[in-house]
MDAnalysis code that builds the backbone (N, CA, C; Angstrom):
import MDAnalysis as mda
import numpy as np

u = mda.Universe.empty(207, n_residues=69, atom_resindex=np.repeat(np.arange(69), 3), trajectory=True)
u.add_TopologyAttr("name", ["N", "CA", "C"] * 69)
u.add_TopologyAttr("resid", np.arange(1, 70))
u.add_TopologyAttr("resname", ["UNK", "UNK", "UNK", "UNK", "UNK", "UNK", "UNK", "UNK", "UNK", "UNK", "UNK", "UNK", "UNK", "UNK", "UNK", "UNK", "UNK", "UNK", "UNK", "UNK", "UNK", "UNK", "UNK", "UNK", "UNK", "UNK", "UNK", "UNK", "UNK", "UNK", "UNK", "UNK", "UNK", "UNK", "UNK", "UNK", "UNK", "UNK", "UNK", "UNK", "UNK", "UNK", "UNK", "UNK", "UNK", "UNK", "UNK", "UNK", "UNK", "UNK", "UNK", "UNK", "UNK", "UNK", "UNK", "UNK", "UNK", "UNK", "UNK", "UNK", "UNK", "UNK", "UNK", "UNK", "UNK", "UNK", "UNK", "UNK", "UNK"])
u.atoms.positions = np.array([
    [23.246, 22.082, 15.783],
    [22.061, 21.250, 15.723],
    [20.782, 22.076, 15.802],
    [20.880, 23.392, 15.738],
    [19.667, 24.208, 15.743],
    [18.853, 24.018, 14.474],
    [19.481, 23.459, 13.456],
    [18.782, 23.235, 12.200],
    [17.619, 22.261, 12.373],
    [17.800, 21.261, 13.236],
    [16.763, 20.254, 13.457],
    [15.842, 20.588, 14.626],
    [16.013, 21.727, 15.250],
    [15.166, 22.119, 16.378],
    [13.792, 22.535, 15.871],
    [12.754, 22.259, 16.651],
    [11.385, 22.602, 16.284],
    [10.752, 23.388, 17.411],
    [10.147, 24.492, 17.070],
    [9.409, 25.287, 18.047],
    [7.963, 24.796, 18.047],
    [7.692, 23.807, 18.908],
    [6.383, 23.163, 18.921],
    [5.275, 24.150, 19.252],
    [5.540, 25.127, 20.078],
    [4.512, 26.084, 20.479],
    [4.124, 27.015, 19.332],
    [5.028, 27.223, 18.384],
    [4.750, 28.137, 17.278],
    [4.063, 27.452, 16.095],
    [3.823, 26.156, 16.191],
    [3.216, 25.439, 15.063],
    [1.737, 25.797, 14.941],
    [1.298, 26.047, 13.711],
    [-0.103, 26.388, 13.457],
    [-0.909, 25.104, 13.277],
    [-2.210, 25.270, 13.107],
    [-3.086, 24.114, 12.901],
    [-2.680, 23.354, 11.638],
    [-2.363, 24.071, 10.571],
    [-1.937, 23.417, 9.330],
    [-0.634, 22.654, 9.525],
    [0.273, 23.182, 10.316],
    [1.520, 22.478, 10.613],
    [1.235, 21.163, 11.328],
    [0.334, 21.203, 12.315],
    [-0.002, 19.995, 13.068],
    [-0.693, 18.968, 12.175],
    [-1.602, 19.426, 11.338],
    [-2.295, 18.506, 10.431],
    [-1.286, 17.844, 9.495],
    [-0.374, 18.626, 8.936],
    [0.642, 18.072, 8.052],
    [1.559, 17.103, 8.764],
    [1.946, 17.423, 9.977],
    [2.825, 16.526, 10.745],
    [2.124, 15.217, 11.059],
    [0.881, 15.297, 11.505],
    [0.122, 14.089, 11.856],
    [-0.129, 13.236, 10.618],
    [-0.464, 13.874, 9.488],
    [-0.693, 13.112, 8.259],
    [0.591, 12.444, 7.772],
    [1.705, 13.136, 7.864],
    [2.979, 12.566, 7.429],
    [3.358, 11.365, 8.281],
    [3.233, 11.486, 9.583],
    [3.549, 10.370, 10.476],
    [2.571, 9.223, 10.249],
    [1.288, 9.540, 10.043],
    [0.283, 8.502, 9.791],
    [0.549, 7.735, 8.508],
    [0.879, 8.440, 7.432],
    [1.186, 7.775, 6.164],
    [2.443, 6.930, 6.298],
    [3.427, 7.418, 7.020],
    [4.645, 6.633, 7.239],
    [4.320, 5.324, 7.953],
    [3.501, 5.387, 8.987],
    [3.129, 4.183, 9.730],
    [2.348, 3.224, 8.838],
    [1.417, 3.739, 8.020],
    [0.658, 2.890, 7.103],
    [1.565, 2.240, 6.057],
    [2.574, 2.960, 5.584],
    [3.509, 2.388, 4.618],
    [4.336, 1.266, 5.249],
    [4.738, 1.432, 6.490],
    [5.477, 0.370, 7.181],
    [4.590, -0.851, 7.361],
    [3.331, -0.643, 7.735],
    [2.389, -1.760, 7.889],
    [2.177, -2.454, 6.550],
    [2.014, -1.688, 5.471],
    [1.828, -2.280, 4.143],
    [3.050, -3.101, 3.746],
    [4.236, -2.609, 4.042],
    [5.449, -3.360, 3.712],
    [5.497, -4.668, 4.484],
    [5.211, -4.611, 5.764],
    [5.303, -5.809, 6.596],
    [4.262, -6.839, 6.176],
    [3.044, -6.406, 5.896],
    [1.972, -7.346, 5.579],
    [1.996, -7.825, 4.132],
    [2.388, -6.974, 3.200],
    [2.230, -7.303, 1.785],
    [3.558, -7.471, 1.068],
    [4.438, -6.522, 1.190],
    [5.619, -6.491, 0.357],
    [6.845, -7.181, 0.941],
    [6.793, -7.602, 2.168],
    [7.951, -8.240, 2.795],
    [8.225, -9.579, 2.108],
    [9.467, -9.868, 1.772],
    [9.785, -11.091, 1.024],
    [9.333, -12.391, 1.692],
    [9.278, -12.442, 3.006],
    [8.870, -13.693, 3.654],
    [7.386, -13.994, 3.441],
    [6.598, -12.993, 3.061],
    [5.171, -13.188, 2.804],
    [4.883, -13.446, 1.331],
    [5.916, -13.629, 0.526],
    [5.727, -13.788, -0.912],
    [4.907, -15.031, -1.247],
    [5.190, -16.147, -0.608],
    [4.460, -17.382, -0.909],
    [2.981, -17.241, -0.596],
    [2.667, -16.612, 0.525],
    [1.262, -16.399, 0.885],
    [0.573, -15.485, -0.126],
    [1.261, -14.457, -0.577],
    [0.690, -13.532, -1.557],
    [0.544, -14.210, -2.918],
    [1.524, -14.980, -3.346],
    [1.458, -15.671, -4.631],
    [0.363, -16.739, -4.638],
    [0.030, -17.306, -3.486],
    [-1.042, -18.298, -3.415],
    [-2.392, -17.680, -3.752],
    [-2.531, -16.378, -3.577],
    [-3.790, -15.687, -3.856],
    [-3.763, -14.973, -5.203],
    [-2.824, -15.328, -6.052],
    [-2.615, -14.641, -7.322],
    [-3.852, -14.668, -8.218],
    [-4.530, -15.786, -8.292],
    [-5.669, -15.935, -9.201],
    [-6.999, -15.851, -8.455],
    [-7.005, -15.205, -7.337],
    [-8.219, -15.113, -6.536],
    [-9.331, -14.395, -7.292],
    [-9.012, -13.344, -8.015],
    [-10.018, -12.577, -8.740],
    [-10.301, -13.199, -10.102],
    [-9.255, -13.593, -10.835],
    [-9.414, -14.107, -12.188],
    [-9.845, -15.565, -12.235],
    [-9.750, -16.287, -11.156],
    [-10.029, -17.715, -11.163],
    [-8.762, -18.482, -11.490],
    [-8.822, -19.779, -11.513],
    [-7.610, -20.580, -11.735],
    [-7.024, -20.422, -13.136],
    [-7.840, -20.024, -14.125],
    [-7.346, -19.883, -15.494],
    [-6.712, -18.528, -15.754],
    [-6.915, -17.577, -14.870],
    [-6.307, -16.261, -15.017],
    [-6.782, -15.538, -16.255],
    [-5.853, -14.974, -17.014],
    [-6.206, -14.199, -18.196],
    [-6.751, -15.072, -19.316],
    [-6.391, -16.329, -19.351],
    [-6.890, -17.205, -20.405],
    [-8.414, -17.272, -20.364],
    [-8.997, -17.236, -19.175],
    [-10.443, -17.269, -19.026],
    [-11.084, -16.028, -19.634],
    [-10.527, -14.855, -19.343],
    [-11.120, -13.632, -19.858],
    [-10.928, -13.509, -21.372],
    [-9.823, -14.035, -21.913],
    [-9.605, -13.988, -23.360],
    [-10.588, -14.899, -24.085],
    [-10.835, -16.092, -23.545],
    [-11.784, -17.001, -24.192],
    [-13.196, -16.456, -24.088],
    [-13.510, -15.771, -23.024],
    [-14.826, -15.186, -22.858],
    [-15.049, -14.071, -23.888],
    [-14.044, -13.281, -24.175],
    [-14.153, -12.237, -25.171],
    [-14.361, -12.828, -26.562],
    [-13.678, -13.935, -26.871],
    [-13.837, -14.577, -28.184],
    [-15.245, -15.128, -28.346],
    [-15.825, -15.644, -27.262],
    [-17.181, -16.191, -27.335],
    [-18.215, -15.092, -27.599],
    [-17.963, -13.889, -27.096],
    [-18.918, -12.787, -27.265],
    [-18.863, -12.162, -28.641],
    [-17.800, -12.391, -29.392],
    [-17.645, -11.747, -30.707],
    [-18.386, -12.473, -31.787],
])
């Protein structure tokens, strides 16, 4: 099991920065999964599907382009 051993005292500043960033990104990815990508939150996410495009979605932007031509 010496393969997984870490000499914490020998770690340089770059090693610490990389370790902290890796752990931080992992935690953010878990939070993103729980809040956004988890299947139980699908209905809540789908309810906001047309929040930016409006209720007509892409049909609105296509008709707007035809009017400008």
